[in-house]
C-alpha positions as CSV (number, residue, x, y, z in Angstrom):
1,M,-42.3,-116.0,37.7
2,M,-41.6,-112.7,39.3
3,G,-38.4,-112.0,40.9
4,L,-38.3,-110.6,44.4
5,G,-35.6,-108.1,43.6
6,N,-37.7,-106.5,40.9
7,G,-40.3,-105.4,43.5
8,R,-37.8,-103.9,45.8
9,R,-36.0,-102.0,43.1
10,S,-39.3,-100.3,42.1
11,M,-39.9,-99.3,45.7
12,K,-36.5,-97.6,46.0
13,S,-36.9,-95.7,42.7
14,P,-39.8,-93.5,43.7
15,P,-38.0,-91.9,46.6
16,L,-35.0,-91.2,44.4
17,I,-37.3,-89.7,41.7
18,L,-39.1,-87.7,44.4
19,A,-35.8,-86.4,45.8
20,A,-34.7,-85.4,42.3
21,L,-38.0,-83.6,41.7
22,V,-37.7,-81.8,45.0
23,A,-34.1,-80.8,44.2
24,C,-35.3,-79.5,40.7
25,I,-38.1,-77.6,42.3
26,I,-35.7,-76.0,44.8
27,V,-33.2,-75.1,42.0
28,L,-36.1,-73.7,39.8
29,G,-37.5,-71.8,42.8
30,F,-34.1,-70.3,43.5
31,N,-33.6,-69.3,39.9
32,Y,-37.1,-67.8,39.8
33,W,-36.4,-65.8,43.0
34,I,-33.1,-64.4,41.5
35,A,-34.8,-63.6,38.1
36,S,-37.7,-61.9,40.0
37,S,-35.3,-59.8,42.0
38,R,-33.4,-58.8,38.9
39,S,-36.7,-58.0,37.2
40,V,-37.8,-55.8,40.1
41,D,-34.4,-54.0,40.1
42,L,-34.6,-53.4,36.3
43,Q,-38.2,-52.2,36.5
44,S,-37.3,-49.7,39.2
45,R,-34.3,-48.6,37.1
46,I,-36.5,-48.2,34.0
47,L,-38.9,-46.0,36.0
48,E,-36.0,-43.9,37.2
49,L,-34.7,-43.5,33.6
50,E,-38.2,-42.7,32.4
51,G,-38.5,-40.0,35.0
52,R,-35.1,-38.5,33.9
53,V,-36.3,-38.6,30.3
54,R,-39.5,-36.8,31.2
55,R,-37.6,-34.1,33.2
56,A,-35.1,-33.7,30.3
57,A,-38.0,-33.3,27.9
58,A,-39.7,-30.7,30.1
59,E,-36.4,-28.8,30.5
60,R,-35.9,-29.0,26.7
61,G,-39.4,-27.6,26.1
62,A,-38.7,-24.7,28.5
63,V,-35.4,-24.0,26.8
64,E,-37.1,-24.0,23.4
65,L,-39.7,-21.6,24.7
66,K,-37.0,-19.3,26.0
67,K,-35.1,-19.6,22.8
68,N,-38.1,-18.7,20.8
69,E,-38.8,-15.8,23.1
70,F,-35.2,-14.5,22.8
71,Q,-35.4,-14.9,19.0
72,G,-38.5,-12.8,18.9
73,E,-36.9,-10.1,21.0
74,L,-33.8,-10.2,18.8
75,E,-36.0,-9.8,15.7
76,K,-37.7,-6.8,17.3
77,Q,-34.4,-5.2,18.1
78,R,-33.1,-5.9,14.6
79,E,-36.2,-4.2,13.2
80,Q,-35.7,-1.2,15.5
81,L,-32.1,-1.1,14.5
82,D,-33.0,-1.1,10.9
83,K,-35.5,1.7,11.4
84,I,-32.9,3.7,13.3
85,Q,-30.3,3.0,10.6
86,S,-32.8,4.0,7.9
87,S,-33.7,7.2,9.7
88,H,-30.1,8.0,10.3
89,N,-29.3,7.5,6.6
90,F,-32.2,9.7,5.6
91,Q,-31.1,12.4,7.9
92,L,-27.5,12.1,6.7
93,E,-28.7,12.3,3.1
94,S,-30.7,15.4,4.0
95,V,-27.8,17.1,5.7
96,N,-25.5,16.2,2.7
97,K,-28.1,17.6,0.3
98,L,-28.4,20.8,2.4
99,Y,-24.6,21.0,2.5
100,Q,-24.4,20.5,-1.3
101,D,-27.1,23.1,-1.9
102,E,-25.4,25.6,0.4
103,K,-22.1,24.9,-1.3
104,V,-23.6,25.5,-4.7
105,C,-25.3,28.7,-3.5
106,T,-22.1,29.9,-1.9
107,S,-20.1,29.2,-5.0
108,N,-22.6,31.0,-7.2
109,S,-22.6,34.1,-5.0
């Protein structure tokens, strides 16, 4: 024998289950919307940071080029300075030798 109360209870359960499922879907939808919004914000921030990194890398490359250029100029100037110093030393030695030769000649006379 079937009880009459059993049939009514099963009829009331589906609307409760349906209401719980709708509430879960609403909560999950809200959570998805929040996660999606955060994801979009983070993606835009990542793009911004990537742009900054690219600009910094380009600036660093430009600075490296200028540094290399200045180092080349500095090396050229050092070479010129060494040549001038060498020439000056040679001239100084020549003048000293001439002075010594004249001094010896004057002493002998």
